[in-house]
C-alpha positions, 0 to 999 in steps of 0.5 A, a space after each residue: 500480489 498472487 499472479 498466475 503462471 501463464 498457460 500453456 501456448 498464450 505466452 505473449 511478450 507481456 505473460 513471458 515477462 510475467 513469468 520472468 518476473 520470479 525473478 529465476 533466469 531460464 534459457 530458451 528452451 526452458 521458456 519454450 517448454 513451460 510455454 509450449 511455444 515454438 522455440 522461434 516465437 520464443 526467440 522472437 518474443 524474448 528479442 522484443 522484450 530484450 529490446 524494450 531492456 525489461 529482459 536482460 541477459 542472466 549469463 550462461 548455465 554451466 556447459 554439460 558439452 558444447 555451446 552453453 545457452 544464455 539464460 534470461 532474466 527480469 531487469 528490474 532496473 529498466 525502468 523506475 517508479 515514483 511513489 508517494 503516501 501522503 497524510 494530513 501532516 506528512 507525505 513519504 516519497 519513494 523512487 523504487 524499481 519494478 519490483 517495488 523496492 524502494 531505491 531512495 525515501 524521503 520523509 516530507 512535512 506537508 498539510 493536505 489542507 493546502 489543496 492539491 495544486 500545492 501539495 502536488 507541485 511539492 511532490 512533483 519536485 521532491 521526486 525530481 531531486 530525489 532522482 537527482 540526488 540517486 543519478 537516476 534521473 535519466 531512467 525512464 519513469 514507468 509510473 507514478 502511484 500516490 495514497 490520498 487519506 481519503 475515499 478516491 475513485 480509484 478509476 478516475 483518480 479523483 478523491 470522493 468527498 475525503 472528510 479531512 482534504 479541502 479543495 481535493 474532492 473530485 480534483 484531477 490528481 492524475 490529470 495534473 501530475 501526467 500533463 509534468 511526467 508524461 506516465 501513467 499515474 495512479 492514485 488510491 486510498 493510502 491505507 488500501 495501499 498500506 494494506 497492499 504494502 503490507 501484504 506484497 512485503 510482508 505478508 504475501 501468503 495471507 489470502 484474508 487480511 485486514 490493515 488498520 491505520 490509527 493516526 490522525 483517523 482511523 482507516 482499513 484496507 482489505 485483501 480477499 482472496 489475495 486482492 485489494 478489495 477497494 468496494 463499489 466507489 473507492 469506500 471499502 474500510 472507513 472504519 473510523 466512521 462506524 458508530 462505536 458501541 460506548 461512543 455515544 454522542 460525541 462528535 466527529 469531524 464528518 459530520 456525525 456523532 458516535 464515529 470510532 475515529 472520535 473516540 479512539 484516534 490519537 487526536 481523539 486520545 490526546 483530546 481526552 488525555 488534556 481533559 485530564 490535565 495530560 500535555 497532549 496535541 498529537 499521535 505522537 504525544 501520545 506515544 511518547 507519554 505511553 513509552 515514558 510510562 505515563 500510566 493514564 496515556 497507557 490506561 487510554 490508549 489500551 482503552 482505544 485499542 478495545 474500542 477499535 477491537 469492537 468495531 474490527 469484531 463486526 468486521 472479523 465475522 463478517 470477513 473472516 480474515 486468518 490476519 489483521 496488521 495494525 499500523 499508524 502513528 499510535 501502533 508505536 504506543 507498542 502492545 498497549 493498543 494491540 493488547 485492547 484490540 485483541 481483548 476485544 476481537 477475542 472477546 466479541 467474534 464466535 471462536 471459529 472466526 478466531 481460532 486461527 486470526 492473528 492479530 500483529 503489528 505492522 511489518 513496513 511500518 512507515 513505508 507500507 503505504 508507499 511501498 504500496 503505491 508502489 506495487 499498484 504501479 508495478 502491478 499495472 504497468 508490467 501486466 501483459 496486457 500492458 506490455 503488450 500493447 506498448 511492445 506493440 
């Protein structure tokens, strides 16, 4: 996530830490020059960060005569972050350092329909097991980040009328987890966090991008001016429930008809193939058929890409991204899906909007959401205001 360098004279301890988070070791003299603060002030603020373990000794610079100056560097291992991306039928959990780099990752099979009082304790137990297995159980946990497969009111962490999550609407997810772990808990829609994960780890230079997840459902996350765009109530990016141009009156699980998800999700593709006598029940079945060279499966995925591209074409005209990243299980079918998406977007959008537009597969892959969940926590707990409050 894009961050500004502290203005001269404004470097609180938290802002000093933000400056050091680029990983470049600096001496007190260099920090004094950059911040414009008195040397004694820089020393006091560095001491506070050293005492908290957030900054460590980065060695000494080469001496040109006299005592070599000590250098200071951000200590990314001072705390760990617990992160999870929870899908409809699986979860990915991770323990990361304070740069969101994963230290351990695990996949879990689970059913979101079992409800929060079953799923959330399972996540907590899995995190604790992962900490124990990696020898990190004594390391202080900075916070927890979770992505859920439905709309989330980010300010409260409560799911907001999620269509495929019975029993989750309005549930106090942060409350249950914080009561067990005693740390800040942040919750967001899983595709928002996929967008954050792709942006922070693979495409940090892209100021305006859309990330699409095509799996059991279809969703999108938007990065605008380098920042995640959630919308007024966390519902931005609900691409799967936009009316698809050629969907007709196909019923959707949301209760409407003609939704994009009803004709282009992995479940919809599998249903269409079964109607033609092809054995396919899940997104993974569809991908396996395409990779095995099944012609009907390949054509169905290509058409799903066109359907998605026709809806995305409107987003391209409205949002004008420089990059569209396509991920999710169905995207593992390879170029078939991407080719359909590109075909429809370039046919339906004006050249001004598509002249420099790239449409690419996910680079973070299955870990995009969990990396985004960790990045969300890191951005919060290491923000200058939060660091200053903790040190005070």
